[in-house]
C-alpha distance (Angstrom), angle and dihedral (degrees) to the residues before:
residue distance angle dihedral
M1 . . .
P2 3.82 . .
T3 3.79 116.3 .
S4 3.81 94.6 -119.7
R5 3.81 91.3 54.4
F6 3.80 91.1 48.5
Q7 3.81 90.5 50.5
A8 3.80 91.5 49.4
I9 3.80 91.4 50.5
T10 3.81 90.9 47.8
A11 3.80 92.6 49.6
Q12 3.80 90.5 47.9
A13 3.81 90.6 51.2
W14 3.81 91.2 51.3
A15 3.82 89.4 49.1
G16 3.80 89.9 52.8
M17 3.80 90.9 50.3
L18 3.81 89.6 50.9
A19 3.79 90.6 53.3
I20 3.81 90.7 50.5
L21 3.82 92.2 48.8
L22 3.78 92.1 51.1
M23 3.79 93.0 46.3
M24 3.81 91.7 49.7
F25 3.79 88.7 56.4
L26 3.80 98.1 40.9
V27 3.81 100.7 45.0
D28 3.81 94.7 72.4
L29 3.79 91.8 43.6
E30 3.78 91.9 52.7
R31 3.81 94.1 45.4
F32 3.80 94.5 53.8
A33 3.81 93.2 40.3
M34 3.81 93.9 51.2
L35 3.81 90.1 51.2
G36 3.82 91.5 46.9
Q37 3.80 91.5 -122.4
Y38 3.79 97.8 140.9
K39 3.81 94.9 152.2
E40 3.80 90.5 53.6
L41 3.80 89.0 46.2
S42 3.79 92.7 56.8
E43 3.82 91.0 46.3
S44 3.78 90.8 48.5
L45 3.80 93.3 50.6
A46 3.81 90.5 48.5
N47 3.81 90.7 56.5
D48 3.78 104.3 28.8
P49 3.00 118.8 58.0
G50 3.80 89.1 -2.6
A51 3.80 124.6 -173.0
L52 3.80 96.1 -58.7
G53 3.80 93.7 42.4
L54 3.79 91.1 50.7
L55 3.81 90.2 50.5
V56 3.81 90.4 50.5
L57 3.82 91.0 48.4
V58 3.81 91.6 50.9
C59 3.82 90.9 48.0
L60 3.81 91.2 50.2
V61 3.80 92.0 50.4
D62 3.82 90.9 48.1
L63 3.81 91.9 48.3
N64 3.77 90.0 48.3
V65 3.81 93.8 52.7
I66 3.81 92.5 44.4
M67 3.82 90.4 50.3
Q68 3.81 91.9 52.4
I69 3.79 91.2 49.1
A70 3.81 91.1 48.1
I71 3.80 92.9 50.0
R72 3.79 92.1 50.4
T73 3.81 93.0 43.1
F74 3.79 96.4 50.8
S75 3.80 93.3 41.7
A76 3.83 92.1 55.2
K77 3.75 116.1 101.1
């Protein structure tokens, strides 16, 4: 497999993982918001993912974006 094709596949995989991470976070927000259960939403966010879980989620999203940028940067000629 040529290197450029491998890099494109890798970048596409990281983009898919980013979409999944964002959807995992947004699905609960949307569900509570559509039902108008804002009190339950704030309680849910306090427990799951919680402060540490939210920090981990933000770090994963940042790492994901940085990895995609790095793959595209180093694959450019």
